[in-house]
N, C-alpha and C positions, 0 to 999 in steps of 0.2 A: 547834531541829531545822532542818537544812538538807537540802533535796532538790534534786539537780541532774539535769537531763535535757537532752540535746542534741536539738533538734528542727529540722526544716526548715520555714521560713516559706513558705507558699504564695503565689502571685501575688496572691491577694485579701487577704492578710495577716490571715486569720482563723484562730484556734486554738480548739480545744475542749479544756478541761483537766479531767481526772478526778483528784481529789485522793485520795491514799491515806487509809484510815481512821485511820492512826496520827497524822495531822495533826489537832490539836484544832480545833474550830470556833471562829469568832470572827474578829477582825481579823487580817489577815496583810499582809505586804509582798511583792509580786511584783517581781522584778528581772530585766530582760532585758538581756543583753549579747552582742555578737557573739562567736562562737567564734573564737579566734585561729587563723589559718591561717598556718603558717610558709611564707614565700616563700624558696625556695632561693637562696642568694647574698645575701640581704638581712638575715636574722636569724641572727646568730652564736649557736651553742649552747655554745661554749666560749670561754675566754679566748684560746686559740691562734687560733681562727677569727676573733675580733674583731681581734686584732693583725695577722693576715694581711690582712684586709679594709682595715685602716687603712694598711698598707704599700702595698697596691694603689692606694688612693685617692691617697696621697702621690706615687706614681710616675706618675699620670695626666698625660700631656703637656698636656691641656686644663684642668688645675687652675689656678685663679686664686688668687694670693696675697692675703691680707688686707691686705698692705702697700699695695695699690693704693688703699686708702682713706685712707692717712696724709696729713694736711694738707688733706683735701678740705673739711672743715667748720670752717674757722677762724672764730673769733669767735662760734660758736654758743652758747657759754656766757658770753659777754661778755669774751673775751680769753684769758688764760693758763689752760689746762685744769688744770694742777697747782695753781695758786692757787685755782681754783674748787673742786677736790676737797678741798683743805685747809680752805677756808671751810665746806664742807658738813660735814666731819668735826668742825670746831670746835663745831658745833651739838650734837653728841652729848655725852652725859654722860660 
């Protein structure tokens, strides 16, 4: 049995809970999770909205390309990155 109720947490963070009689006595698990509040412009509701947001982000003139990191960390894995990746994969069955 699952019972869900949205409540406001007061500043003192104290709640008093009255459990319905339908809930059997004994050990129970209480789970608290924040209610999801959709922020306009941040949480797409449809695929079309998500694609539109991605297009807007891609058109942002202040967007920085990931290619700015290319070649920045040479020798971090002991030389050739491709050789390192192949060596790691060779360890797999």
